[in-house]
N, C-alpha and C positions, 0 to 999 in steps of 0.2 A: 477446597481441594489443595491441601498443603503438601508440600514435599519438603522433607528434612534436608537442610543444605548446611554447608559450612558458613561461617560468618562473613566470608569473603564475598558472599552474594553472587550466586550464579546469575546469569543474565535473566532478568525478569521482564520479558517484552510484553507482558500483560499479566497482571495478577489474575486476569482473566484466564490464565493458563495454569500457572502453578506459582503460588504466592511467594515462595522463597527460592525459586529456581529459574532457569532460563525461560523467560516468559515473553519473548519478543512477539509472540503471536497474539501471539495471540492477539433479423435477417431481412436482413432487408428484403422487402417484396421485390420480385423480379419486375423490372421496368422494361416494357417493350416499346421501342421507338420505331415507328413505321417510317421507312425512308422513302416511301413513294405514296402518292395519293391514289387510293383504289378507285374512288370516283368522286366527282364533285357535283353536287346538285346545281341546277341551272342558276339559282340566285345566290349561291354561296361561293365566295372566292377562297381559293387556297391560301394558307398562311404564308405570307411572304417572309423573305429571309430577314427583313429589318425587324419584324415583330419577334421572330425567333431569336435574333441576336439580343433584343432587349430583355427577353426572358432569361437567356443565358447569363447576361450581365447582372440581372437581378439576383439570380442564384449565387453567382460568384461574389457579389457584394455582401450578401447575408453570410456566406461561408467565411469570407475574410473578416467580417465584423465579429463573428463567433470565435474565431481563432484569436483575434486581438483581445477579446474579452477574457478568454481563458489565460492568455499570457499575462494579462493585467492582474488577474486574481492570483496567479502563481507568484508573480513578483511581490504583490502585496503580502502574501503568506510568508515568503522567504525573508522579507524585511521584518515582519512581525516576530518571527521566531529566532532570528539571528542573535539578538542580545540575551536570550533566555537560557543559555547553557543547557540545551536539550530539554528544557522544561523545568530544570531544578530551580531557576531563578524566577519562575513565572508567578505572578500574583493571581488572585482569582479574577481580576479584571483582564490580565493578560490572557488567561486561559479562555475566558469568555470571547475575547477578541479573535484569538486563533481559531477557536471552534466555529465562530461565525464565518470567517473567511473560508475555512475548510468546507463548510456547508455550501457556500457559493460554488465551489469547484465541484462538489458532489452533485449539485443540481444540474451542471452542464456536462457531466461525464459522458463522453462519446462511447466508451467501452462498457456496454450493457452486460456482457457476460465475461468478466475478467478471468475466470477460471478456464476459459477457452482461448485465451489470448497468449501468444508467445511473449508479449511485452512483460508478462509476469516473471519470466525465467531470468535468473541471474542473482547477483549479490546486491543487496540494498543497504544503504547506511542510514541508521536512525538519526533523524534531525531533531525530532521533538516528540515527547510523549507526556501523558498525564499520569502514567502508572507510577505510583509511589513504590511499588514493589521493585521497579527498576531503578528509579531515581534515588531512593534511599536517602532522602534529604534530612532525615533525623539522625543520620550517622555522621561522624566527622568526615570531612571531605577526603581525607586520604584513605578511608575505608569504603569509598564509593568507586564504581567503575569510572575512571577518568579518561581512558582512551576511547577510540571509536568503537561503536557497537554495530554489528551487521546482522542482517537476516537474509538468508539465501533460500530461494524457492525454485524447484524444478517441477513444473506441472506435469511433465510427460512421465516422470517416475513417481509423482505424488510424494516427494521428499522435501524436507525443510531443515534448515540449520540456523541456530543462533550462535554468533561468534562475538565474544567479549575480548577486547585487547587490554592494554595496560590498565591496572597492574596485575590482574588476576588470570587473564588468558583462558577463562572458562568457555566451554562449548556445550551445545546440546543438539542432538539430531532428533527428527520426529517423522512420523508418517502422517500424511494428510488424507482425510476422508471427505470428499465433497458432499455437502448437504443440499446445495443448490448452486446456481451459476455464479454466486458471489461469496458464499459462506463455506468454510471448511471446519471440520473437527480436527483437532491436532492431538496426536498421541505420541508423546516423547518416548523414545526407546533407549537412548544412552546419553549420559552426561560425561563430560570429560573435564576433570579438575586440572587447572593450570595447563590445559591442552595436552596432558599426558595420562592421567589416571582415569581409566574408564569406569563408569559406575552405571549399572543397569537401572533404568528408571522404574520406580514403583508404579503401581497401577493408577495412582492418583495424578500422575503427571500428564494432564490433558486439559484442553480448553477449546475454545472456538475463536475464529477470526473471520471478520467480514471485510472484503475489499470494496471500498466505497468510491474510490477514484483511482484511475490508472492511465498513465501515458508512458512515453518512452523514458522519461526522466523522473517522474514523480509518482508516488504511491500513498494513498491515504487509507488507513485501515482502522477498524474499530473492534475492540474485544467484546466478549460477552458480558463483561461488567461495565461496559461504557467508556473504557479508556480509549483515548485517541492516540494513534501512531502515524507519524509522518516521515517518509523515508525517500531518499533519492537513489537512483540507480548508479552504481559504480563499476559493475562488471557483468554484462549481459551474457558472457560466455562461461560463468562460473558453474561448476557442477557439484551438487551435494553428494557426499559419500553414501553409497547404498548400504 
């Protein structure tokens, strides 16, 4: 699915979306607690408060342990990607290590239906990717995106936006079509060259994105070609243009 773009490289947040354009994309059961004992058989003693307290403490312990484990995995991930220049300096060994840590977080993801979560809304900064369409490592460094790259999502309006900063300032907006509670199809509608010149997207400007981990500060996504994207939240109030 190629989109013809200028050599300045529109944001490719996943070649899973458009290989030479902005490609960044790319119930609990009800628990009834009975507060009174309806009846107690003659030989059965009611549960005393000390036993109940022990059970609550046990639940609290495991909950706290899980939270600490998640935070440990996140810190490990941040340290692993910190020296990799958004993935441009990552060796195959680095990529394998980052992917392994990402999978640890995906395995303990509490948000099972991220497309129904308000935590998804806002502007996210790209920290790391394996997408060569975005990294453009075969180009001279001055022809690559060197500033920060963002992706914004508003799930209530099903809109998304990719924003490239220095030196090209390209942008793209897209409509999202949920495929299930984790995966969306992305259909780009407009690209904006240098933040000024609008260009209507050709029909090939589309792809898919699966959100595999989500919390209030970190999002991990995978494109339909297998590329990995790791982003951090920077502005939860940001609204994508309609």
